[in-house]
Residue, then its C-alpha position, 0 to 999 in steps of 0.5 A: m500500500l506505502t509503495d502504490i502511495l509513492v508511486y502515485f505521488f512521485h509521477a504527480a510530483a515530477l510533472v507538477f514540478g516540470l511544468l513549474t519549472m517550465l513555466w519559471a523559464v517563460s517568467v524569467a523571460v518575459k520578467d513577470a513572476s505573477l504567471v504562477d497564479i495562472f498555475w495554481g489551478f492546473g497544477f491539481l489539475c494535473v495531479g488527478a489527471v496522473c492519477l486517472y492514468l495510474a489507477n487500474p481498474r479506473t472504477p465509477y468512483l476513481w473517476l469521481l475522485g479523479l475528475l473532481p480537480v480536474i474540473w476545478g482546475a480547469r475551470l480556475t486556469i481559464y478564468l485566471a487565464l483570461r483575467n490575468l494574461g496581458h496585465g503585466e506583473d501582480k503588484r505583489y510581487v513588484a512588491m515582493r521583488k523590492r524588498s528582496k534588494l536582490s539584482e533581477a537575476g538573484w531574484r528571478l532564481r530565488s522566485l523558482f525556490s520560493i515561489y514556483w516549488g514552493q507552490g508546487l509543494l503546496i499542490m502535493i500537499v493539498s491534493a493528498p486526498v486524491w493520490v492517497a485515496m486513489a492508490t489505496h482504492v484495492a483491498g488487501r482482499v483476494v477471492t480465489s475461484g477455481e484457477d482464477t484470482i479476483y481482486i475485490h475492490a473495495n471503491a468499485y462503487i460510489n457509495l454515501l460518504a462519496l455522494l455527500g462529499a461530491t454533493l459538498w464539492l458541487i456547492g463550493f464549485l457553484f459558489e467559486a464559479i457564480g461569485d468570479w463570474q459575478l466579480s468579473r461582471f462587476m469589474k468590467k462594468h466599473k473598469d473606467y471609474d476614476g473618481p475618488q478611491e473612497d467612493k469606488p463601488v463596492l460588489n455587495t450584490g449576488l453571493w457578495r450580499y452573504t459573504r465578502h469572499p464567496n469564491y474562497f469559501g467555495n474553494a474550501c468546500m470543494w476540498w472539504g467535499i474531496w477528502l470526504v470523497a477520499c474517506e471512501a478508500p482506506w487511509g483516505w480520512a488521514t489526509v484531513f490536514a489537507p483541507i485545513i490547509m487550504t481554508y486556513l491559506l484561504t482566511n488567513v494568508s493568500g485569501k481574505d486577509l491579504l485582500e483587505k488588508d489594502m481594500g479595509k481602508r476605503k469608506n465603502y468597503k469598511v461598511y461593507i466588512q460591518r454589514t458582510s460575513g467574512f466567509f461563511p455566507l449569512p445574511p447582511k447585517d441590517k444599518s441599523e445594526v452598523e456603526a455608523 
């Protein structure tokens, strides 16, 4: 069982880190470290695709588990590519380069280890439910009938826990996809705004009326859903650290807190923060409940 886990892990990791290294070389040529953002979802797509390739036989359960990160990764990659390409290096990476006080060549080399390979490591850790569960899907039970040996696959079919996980994943997928679509429309509508920063419009309709980060909430739901699906396989439950890490990243590191650090300085956004849940969707507070 451990050998199977290592086989799935190293095959997926080889593809992820190989592609990240090639993407880093492109980023050096165009001087844009933020290309790595587009790869985030694609990395999980690669893990799911490699695991499906290695799976034998590909049971309905394995198709479900493998396709969940593939579908999510494909949507997110397309969305981020359409949104980010052609706009130059993201200001976060420009600020990181300035803080490093390194030469251009020194910074680009450091970005390989700290940004590109760092993201690869996170992808492999967070995707653990996929490669662990798919590697351990074969039960250790063998039935012998005459001269034929039949291996019993404990997870050949999609059971209740996997259905619950897939349902939670679907809810999360819709939250993220619809939230991103609503945000894209809002930004397009107000792209020519040139008034005071304090009065800049804030998206507070649709899913954004109930949570300030429907896309992050949806992302967390998807990874908890994938973990539930993985729990149908031996040792899938042991990868609970993966959705915990993803949720922590979304709420405390690169997601919610980082985004609101600057936006929270705006008057309109301060009111929005007071009225609207920061993560879990909840009815907005009444204006009378919000401090003036």
